[in-house]
Structure formats: C-alpha cells, structure tokens
C-alpha positions in Angstrom: 42.0 82.4 232.1 39.2 82.9 229.6 35.8 84.1 230.9 33.4 81.3 231.7 31.1 80.6 228.7 29.6 77.4 230.1 28.0 77.1 233.5 27.9 73.9 235.5 24.1 74.0 235.4 24.1 74.1 231.6 26.6 71.3 231.3 24.7 69.1 233.8 21.4 69.8 232.0 23.0 68.7 228.7 25.2 65.8 229.7 23.6 64.3 232.9 21.2 62.1 230.8 24.1 60.7 228.8 26.0 60.0 232.1 23.0 58.2 233.5 22.8 56.1 230.3 26.4 55.2 230.7 25.9 54.2 234.3 23.0 52.0 233.2 25.0 50.4 230.4 27.8 49.6 232.9 25.3 48.0 235.2 23.6 45.8 232.6 26.7 45.3 230.3 24.3 45.6 227.3 25.3 47.2 224.1 25.2 51.0 224.1 27.1 53.8 222.4 26.3 57.5 222.0 28.9 57.8 219.2 27.9 56.8 215.7 30.1 54.3 213.9 29.2 55.2 210.4 31.0 58.1 208.7 27.8 59.4 207.0 26.3 60.0 210.5 28.4 63.2 210.8 28.0 66.5 209.1 25.0 68.0 210.9 24.4 69.8 214.3 27.9 71.2 214.4 29.8 68.1 213.5 32.3 67.9 210.7 31.3 65.8 207.6 33.7 63.8 205.5 34.9 66.7 203.3 35.1 69.2 206.2 37.0 66.7 208.3 39.6 66.0 205.6 40.0 69.7 205.0 40.5 70.4 208.7 43.2 67.7 208.8 44.9 69.1 205.7 44.9 72.5 207.2 47.0 71.2 210.1 49.8 69.9 207.9 53.1 71.9 207.7 51.9 74.2 210.4 52.6 75.2 214.0 50.2 73.6 216.6 50.0 76.4 219.2 48.4 75.5 222.5 49.2 78.6 224.4 50.9 76.6 227.2 53.2 78.1 229.8 56.9 77.3 229.5 57.1 76.7 225.7 60.9 76.9 224.9 61.0 75.3 221.5 59.0 73.9 218.6 59.4 70.2 217.7 58.0 67.7 215.2 59.0 65.1 212.7 56.0 62.8 212.3 56.0 60.8 209.0 52.8 58.9 208.1 53.2 55.1 207.6 51.5 55.9 204.3 54.6 57.9 203.3 53.5 61.5 204.0 55.5 63.9 206.1 53.0 65.7 208.3 55.2 68.7 208.9 53.4 69.7 212.1 55.4 71.3 214.9 54.3 71.3 218.6 55.3 73.3 221.7 58.2 71.8 223.6 57.8 72.5 227.3 60.2 73.6 230.0 58.8 71.1 232.5 59.9 73.2 235.5 57.6 75.9 234.3 54.7 73.8 233.0 54.2 71.5 236.0 53.7 74.2 238.6 51.2 75.9 236.2 49.3 72.6 235.9 49.1 72.2 239.6 47.8 75.8 240.1 44.3 74.9 238.8 43.7 71.7 240.8 42.1 73.3 243.8 39.2 74.8 241.9 38.9 71.6 239.8 38.8 69.5 243.0 36.2 71.7 244.7 33.9 71.6 241.6 32.8 68.1 242.6 32.4 64.8 240.9 29.3 65.6 238.9 30.7 68.9 237.4 34.0 67.2 236.5 32.1 64.4 234.8 30.0 66.7 232.7 32.9 68.9 231.7 34.7 65.7 230.5 31.6 64.7 228.6 31.6 68.1 226.9 35.2 67.5 225.9 34.2 64.1 224.4 31.3 65.6 222.6 33.5 68.2 220.9 36.0 65.5 220.0 33.1 63.4 218.6 32.0 66.4 216.4 35.5 66.3 214.9 35.7 62.6 214.4 36.5 62.8 210.7 39.4 65.1 211.4 40.6 62.9 214.2 40.3 59.8 211.9 42.8 61.2 209.4 45.1 62.2 212.3 45.0 58.6 213.6 45.3 57.0 210.2 48.4 59.0 209.3 50.2 58.4 212.6 49.2 54.8 213.3 49.0 53.3 209.8 45.4 52.1 210.4 43.2 52.0 207.3 40.8 54.9 207.2 37.7 53.0 208.3 39.4 51.4 211.3 41.0 54.8 212.2 37.6 56.3 212.0 35.9 53.7 214.2 38.6 52.7 216.6 40.2 56.1 216.8 36.9 57.9 216.9 33.7 56.5 218.4 35.2 53.4 220.0 37.9 55.6 221.7 35.3 58.1 222.8 33.2 55.2 224.3 36.2 54.1 226.3 36.8 57.6 227.5 33.2 58.0 228.5 33.3 54.6 230.3 36.2 55.9 232.3 34.3 59.0 233.3 31.3 57.0 234.4 33.4 54.6 236.5 35.2 57.6 238.0 31.9 59.2 238.9 30.5 56.0 240.5 33.6 55.5 242.7 33.7 59.2 243.9 30.0 59.3 244.9 30.1 56.0 246.6 30.9 58.0 249.8 28.4 60.7 250.7 29.5 64.4 250.8 28.4 64.8 254.4 27.1 62.7 257.3 25.7 63.3 260.7 27.2 60.9 263.2 25.6 60.3 266.6 26.8 57.7 269.2 24.5 57.1 272.2 26.3 57.4 275.6 23.6 56.0 277.9 22.6 58.6 280.5 25.1 61.1 279.2 24.5 63.3 276.1 25.2 61.5 272.9 28.4 62.2 271.0 27.6 64.0 267.8 29.8 64.9 264.9 29.3 66.4 261.5 31.5 64.8 258.9 32.5 66.0 255.4 34.1 63.7 252.8 36.0 65.1 249.8 37.5 63.1 246.9 41.0 64.7 246.5 43.3 64.1 243.5 46.6 62.4 243.8 48.4 65.1 241.8 49.5 65.4 238.2 48.8 62.4 236.0 51.2 61.5 233.1 49.7 59.8 230.0 52.4 58.1 227.9 50.8 57.6 224.5 51.3 54.7 222.1 52.0 54.6 218.4 49.3 52.2 217.3 46.2 53.4 219.1 46.9 56.8 220.5 43.2 57.7 221.3 41.8 54.3 222.0 44.5 53.4 224.5 45.0 57.0 225.7 41.4 58.2 226.5 40.7 55.8 229.4 43.6 57.0 231.5 43.3 60.6 230.4 39.6 60.9 231.3 39.8 58.7 234.4 42.5 61.0 235.9 40.8 64.2 234.8 37.4 63.2 236.1 38.9 62.3 239.5 40.3 65.8 239.9 43.9 65.4 238.6 45.7 67.5 236.1 46.9 65.5 233.1 50.2 65.9 231.2 50.0 64.1 227.8 53.3 62.7 226.5 52.5 61.3 223.1 54.5 58.8 221.2 56.9 60.8 218.9 55.4 59.1 215.8 51.8 59.7 216.9 51.6 63.2 218.4 48.8 64.8 216.3 45.7 62.8 217.6 46.6 63.5 221.3 47.6 67.1 220.5 44.1 67.7 219.1 42.7 66.1 222.2 44.7 68.4 224.5 43.5 71.4 222.4 39.9 70.5 222.8 40.2 69.8 226.5 41.9 73.1 227.1 39.2 75.0 225.2 36.4 73.4 227.2 38.1 73.8 230.6 38.6 77.5 229.9 35.0 78.0 228.7 33.7 76.2 231.8 35.7 78.6 234.1 38.6 76.3 234.9 42.3 76.6 234.3 43.1 75.2 230.8 46.5 74.1 232.1 44.8 71.2 233.8 45.6 69.4 230.5 48.8 70.0 228.7 51.0 68.5 226.0 54.6 67.3 226.4 56.0 66.8 222.9 59.7 65.9 222.7 62.7 66.5 220.4 63.8 63.6 218.3 65.7 61.1 220.5 65.1 63.2 223.7 63.3 60.3 225.5 61.6 62.4 228.1 59.2 59.7 229.4 61.7 58.4 232.0 62.5 61.9 233.2 58.8 62.8 233.5 57.8 59.5 235.1 60.1 59.9 238.1 59.3 63.6 238.8 57.8 64.0 242.3 54.9 66.0 240.9 53.8 63.0 238.8 51.5 60.8 240.9 49.7 58.7 238.3 51.1 57.2 235.1 49.1 55.5 232.3 51.2 53.6 229.8 50.6 51.3 226.8 53.6 49.8 225.0 56.5 47.4 225.4 56.9 45.0 228.3 60.4 46.3 228.9 59.4 49.9 229.5 56.2 49.0 231.3 58.3 46.9 233.8 60.7 49.8 234.1 57.9 52.2 235.0 56.5 49.8 237.6 59.9 49.4 239.2 61.2 52.9 239.1 58.2 55.3 239.2 57.7 54.5 242.9 56.1 57.9 243.7 53.2 57.2 241.3 50.3 54.9 240.9 51.3 53.1 237.6 48.7 51.6 235.2 50.4 49.6 232.4 49.2 47.7 229.4 52.2 45.8 228.1 52.6 42.9 225.8 51.4 39.3 225.9 51.2 36.1 223.8 47.6 35.7 222.7 46.6 32.1 222.2 43.7 30.3 220.4 43.0 26.6 221.0 41.5 24.8 218.0 40.1 21.5 219.2 36.9 21.0 217.3 34.1 23.0 215.7 30.6 22.7 214.3 31.2 25.6 211.8 34.5 25.0 210.1 34.2 27.6 207.4 32.9 30.2 209.9 35.8 29.5 212.2 38.3 29.9 209.4 36.7 33.1 208.2 36.6 34.6 211.7 40.2 33.7 212.4 41.4 35.0 209.0 39.8 38.4 209.7 41.3 38.5 213.2 44.8 37.9 211.8 44.5 40.4 209.0 42.8 43.4 210.8 45.4 46.3 211.0 48.1 43.9 210.0 48.0 42.1 213.3 49.3 45.3 215.0 46.8 45.0 217.9 47.6 43.9 221.5 44.6 41.6 221.2 45.5 39.9 217.9 46.0 36.1 218.3 49.5 34.8 217.8 49.6 31.1 218.7 47.1 28.6 217.3 47.3 25.3 219.3 46.1 22.4 217.1 46.3 18.7 218.1 48.7 16.7 215.9 45.9 14.2 215.3 43.7 16.9 213.9 40.2 18.2 214.9 36.6 17.2 214.6 34.3 19.3 212.4 30.8 19.1 210.9 32.6 18.3 207.6 34.4 15.3 209.2 37.9 15.1 210.7 40.6 17.5 209.6 44.3 16.9 210.1 46.6 19.4 211.6 48.1 20.1 208.1 44.6 20.5 206.6 43.6 23.0 209.3 46.7 25.1 208.8 46.5 25.0 205.0 42.8 25.9 205.1 43.4 28.8 207.5 46.1 30.0 205.1 43.7 29.8 202.2 41.1 31.7 204.2 43.5 34.5 204.8 44.5 34.4 201.1 40.9 34.5 200.0 40.1 37.4 202.3 43.1 39.5 201.1 43.1 38.3 197.5 41.7 41.6 196.2 44.3 44.3 196.8 41.6 47.0 197.4 40.1 44.9 200.1 43.5 44.0 201.5 44.5 47.7 201.8 41.2 48.5 203.6 41.8 45.7 206.1 45.6 45.8 206.6 46.4 49.5 206.6 50.1 50.1 206.7 53.0 48.7 208.8 53.5 51.1 211.6 57.3 51.1 211.9 60.4 49.3 210.5 60.6 46.9 213.5 57.3 45.3 212.5 58.5 44.9 208.9 61.7 43.3 210.1 59.8 40.8 212.3 57.6 39.8 209.3 60.6 39.2 207.1 62.4 37.2 209.8 59.4 35.0 210.6 60.0 32.8 207.5 63.2 31.6 209.1 61.5 30.3 212.2 59.9 27.2 210.7 57.9 25.8 207.8 55.9 28.6 206.2 52.3 27.7 205.7 51.4 31.2 204.4 54.0 33.6 203.0 53.6 37.3 203.5 53.2 39.3 200.3 53.8 42.9 199.5 50.7 44.9 198.5 50.8 48.2 196.7 48.5 51.0 197.9 47.6 53.0 194.8 46.5 56.0 196.9 49.7 56.0 199.0 52.7 54.5 197.0 55.0 55.1 200.0 53.0 52.8 202.3 54.5 49.6 203.5 51.7 47.0 203.3 52.3 43.3 204.1 49.8 40.4 204.4 50.1 38.0 207.4 52.6 35.1 207.6 51.7 31.8 209.2 54.5 29.5 210.4 54.1 25.9 211.5 55.9 25.0 214.7 56.1 21.9 216.9 55.0 22.5 220.5 57.5 19.8 221.7 60.6 21.2 220.2 62.7 23.6 222.4 63.9 25.7 219.4 60.3 26.2 218.3 59.2 27.0 221.8 61.6 29.9 221.9 59.7 31.4 219.0 56.1 30.8 220.1 56.7 31.7 223.7 57.8 35.3 222.7 55.6 38.0 221.5 56.0 38.7 217.8 54.1 41.9 217.3 52.7 42.3 213.8 51.1 40.1 211.1 53.0 37.0 212.3 51.3 33.9 213.7 52.3 30.4 214.7 50.4 27.1 214.1 51.7 25.0 217.0 51.2 21.3 216.9 50.4 19.8 220.3 49.8 16.2 221.4 46.3 16.6 222.8 43.7 19.1 224.0 45.0 18.6 227.5 48.5 19.6 226.4 47.0 22.6 224.6 45.3 23.7 227.9 48.5 23.2 229.8 50.5 25.2 227.3 47.8 27.9 227.4 48.1 28.1 231.2 51.9 28.4 231.0 51.8 31.0 228.3 49.4 33.2 230.2 51.2 32.8 233.5 54.7 33.5 232.1 54.0 35.9 229.2 50.5 37.2 229.8 47.7 37.5 227.3 45.2 40.2 226.5 42.9 37.7 224.8 42.4 33.9 224.6 40.2 32.1 222.1 39.0 28.5 221.9 37.1 26.4 219.5 35.6 23.2 220.8 32.3 21.2 220.8 33.4 19.3 223.9 31.9 20.4 227.2 34.9 18.9 229.0 37.5 20.8 226.9 35.4 24.0 227.2 35.4 23.7 231.0 39.1 23.0 231.1 39.8 26.2 229.0 37.4 28.2 231.1 39.1 27.1 234.3 42.5 27.9 232.9 41.4 31.4 232.0 39.8 32.0 235.4 42.8 30.7 237.2 45.2 32.8 235.1 42.9 35.9 234.8 42.7 36.0 231.0 39.7 37.2 229.0 38.2 34.3 226.9 36.2 34.2 223.7 34.6 30.8 222.8 33.6 29.6 219.3 33.4 32.9 217.5 32.3 32.3 213.9 30.3 35.4 213.1 30.9 39.2 213.0 32.5 39.4 216.5 36.3 38.8 216.7 38.6 37.9 219.5 40.6 41.1 219.1 37.7 43.4 219.5 36.2 44.6 222.8 33.2 46.9 223.3 33.2 49.6 225.9 30.6 49.4 228.7 30.4 45.7 228.2 33.7 44.0 227.6 36.8 44.3 229.8 40.0 45.0 227.9 42.7 43.1 229.7 42.2 41.9 233.3 45.0 43.3 235.3 45.6 39.7 236.6 48.4 38.5 234.3 51.7 39.9 233.0 50.2 41.5 229.9 48.6 44.3 231.9 48.3 45.4 235.5 44.9 47.0 235.0 41.7 46.5 233.0 39.8 48.9 230.8 37.7 49.7 232.5 36.7 48.7 236.0 36.5 50.2 239.4 40.1 49.4 240.2 41.2 51.5 237.2 39.8 54.7 238.7 39.5 54.2 242.4 43.1 54.8 243.3 43.4 58.0 241.3 41.9 59.9 244.2 41.7 59.5 248.0 38.8 60.5 250.3 39.8 63.1 252.9 37.5 63.6 255.9 36.9 66.7 257.9 34.9 66.2 261.1 33.7 68.6 263.8 31.3 68.5 266.7 27.8 69.1 265.8 
C-alpha cells in the first residue's frame, strides 16, 4: 500500500463545505451543481483543457491499461467506437478467486474510518474525475456513440453530480444514528440501569457494478459511490463495448484510496474476454452482497431472481408514454418533443416512445388540430430540427450497436410511416452509423398494433397511437406503466380535469411525470439533487436515483453495548 499522502483532516477541510452544499441542495431540491457544464470552464487549477483532454485520450489508445490489481491472469480488449474507430486498449483480466479476497482485506480499515471520512475520500475521487472531464468525454463518446457535447455533459458533470448525490444520501443515512449513546432506565428505589451503547454502520460486503453501454458513467456512478461511501468494496464489471470510461474511474479511485492511506483494492475492475459473460458468475458469488445493474429487462429480472445473496438494484426497460390532449403552445410543444426524440438517437431509457393522441384531434391556441395534423406536424418538427446534417450529427450521435439499427429498419413494417428514418453521414467519422428518428402511426384499438406499442423499441423509434378519448389515453397509460413500466411520463393538456387524471394515474403507478414542457427542459432529462430518476415503484426499475432507499440497505448498523 502506498504511503498516505492525504490526511482525513485535509480532505475534510477541503470537501466538507461541498458536502454541506450537497446536503442543502437535497433538502431544498433547488438547482445546484459544483461541476461546470461548459467545456471552456476547464483548463485551469489542475484540470485538463480541451486539447489536453483529447491528447490524454489519444494516449490511451492501442495501449495496455495497467491497474496493478492482484490476480491479473490475462489482458483483454476489443472495444470499437460507434464512430468506427478501434480503440485498441487492453485491460487486466482478473482471477476472481484471487481478486475478491484482496478486495475484502481492506474493508475493516475503510469501515472504521467512519461516514465523514469515507464521504470526503469519495468527493476527492469525484474532483479528480472532474479535472479530467475532457478526457472522460472522449472515452464516453467513443464507447457509447454519444455526440461529443452530450458525452461531455452527461458523461462528465451530470454523472459526477449523480455520484456526489449518492455520497450525500449515503452520509445522511449513516449519521442518522449517533455513534454513541448513554442509556439510563430508572428502577424506582433501586439503582438505575445504565448502559453505554456504540453504533457502527457496517458494510454488506463486496458490491458489484454491472455497467451499461449507453451511459457508463451516468448510470454507473450512483451505485459505485453509494456502495463505496457506505463502506463496501466495489468490483466494477463494465459492458464489453464500454470499458474505458469505467476503467478510468477505477484508476482514479485506486489512486485516491492509496494516497488517503486505504487499500486501493477497495475498487477494482473486472474486464472480460469476448463472449465470456462473467456477469452471471460474479452476481451469484457469495462474496457479492450488493449489485447495481442498468440494462435489459431480461437480465435485470434474472439478477433479481437468482442473485439471492445480494441486495439488487436494477434499472431495466420501460415503455415511456406522452399523452397529447391539448396545448396552449403548439409550436413549443412540437419543438420540445422533436428534441426529446432526437437527442442521442433516442438511445436513452427516458426517451418517449408512445404518443397517445385522440382520434378527434386536440385543442390548441391555433385552433383544433386533427390526429393526422398533429403527427404530420411532429414529423416536420423533427425534420426541421435535423435538416442540417451538422446539427443532426451533434444531436444524434451514433447508433450504439447493430441491434438498434435493426430495430430502426424494422419499424417501417409496423404501420404507416409518418416520418421515415434517414441515413446521415458524419464527415469527421465516416464509419459512424447515424440514423434520424422514425415515427409510425398505430391504432390503439387494433391488437396487432398493440403488440408493437406495448413493447419497448429502444432507439430512435416512436409510435403515434390514436385513441378514442383522453380517458382512454389515461387508461392506456395506467396499463402501460403497470405492465411494462416507465422511467418517464409526459402530458400536454390545458384541462384541469385531464391533468388531474394523469397525475393520479402516475401517483397510483409510481411514474415520474412532466407536464406541458415547451421550453428548454425535456422529459428525458433529470437533474441531480432535484429530480428523481425512476421511482422504484413500477417494472422499469426497482430503485430510484437517488433517494434514501437507494443507499440505506447497503449497510447495517451494528450495536455494541456494555454497562456504564
């Protein structure tokens, strides 16, 4: 273990004010972020600027990513950027029977450090990641297919915010119980009973983070930092196509832990050989006591059913729905929805899929609009937004894998196409697969159409579903959320009655609702410290990012009492 270069006192002095601000932001739910969103904000005070970050990323390519982990028995890789570049990075492959005992060895000292020290060590890790945001942005871009600006923001400051939020929630839950207590019970004429009690948050064990392809840092940081801040070691198993961003994260975490006097093996990487599929093997190991997973419903359900020794947190898939009943800002509504459909080619778990529109049309400030008009105008809004190829590439990014491309191509056979997907060339990356969204018209009353819109179609595919009435739209919304789950729900209405019906449906089915968004906030975006991502109350996810329930069961409180 490296000699300590950071003391707990120094870390507390530097990061305690930030932790306090995070706690206040959680309490008020007001906007707050310590991580700048603009690329030009970086380049001073030790952080990498644009050129330095790109150079740091380039230096990683075609090299060996050595983490000095115990049990390395091979070197593995094979990532290919959705933009057509082979990364050529190789990572340590671990002998799990060697690595897991090494990870557990450092947990006692990490547990005994206490909640505050663990929190500020985590904040130091996040600070160093933030300083390298430009480098991380390129790593996220070339593993997820996000366009650079989205990779920079979502993979950088927004992900860091979510990680810090998890640290703050973890701290709150751990200090809810005092460290010590003096307990005295009167016994009448006899001497009172007196005990001294000590309460210690103890970790569950080793946590397993199973990373996702599309948002490796944004979806990975909450679980990673929630587990680490509550005293657990964390084994990071990245998606095989998106290893680099999480490998960089592990590298930074190990450096900080060592400098702070803790065992760097508290955080380790589990990269896999092509086709090895180690997630199931790891998930059922007795040492693994916590699992965080983002991805398909099928594998999430498998984890929930089979990893019985672990506390499992899953974000799976849902069918996100928007009800369009009426609006007093028709152009604003169309513009907002067009952006929501286009951002990152719809490859977000929060992107709306189904638009429920009454057959008789909707009321607007421009007068009534028929169902056909609404759908055609939405198609034109998307076309207008993406008409310039440079803007289209900046919004769409690249298709993350061949399965998404296949779904886009198959969607045209599901119904009448209101907006056809088109191929877009990226002049900077000729190998990128870029596709604009496809919109298909379906009938809510036809069983064949129902099979399409009641299934998740991940990617830039959406369905304009004709329904008989607003009441039928709300009923279909309820059914969709109950049976398939939803990460987000949207609604456009000027009717208090319809708004109340939608609100009640979302409260009953535990779905996060956005009403009448027409400006620069979109249904598929959530802000750390204020918005909850998912609810944990419907089939799309069994947890929310981030609330007390997301962190409280990652540790238990053990009591030691003795007579005073």
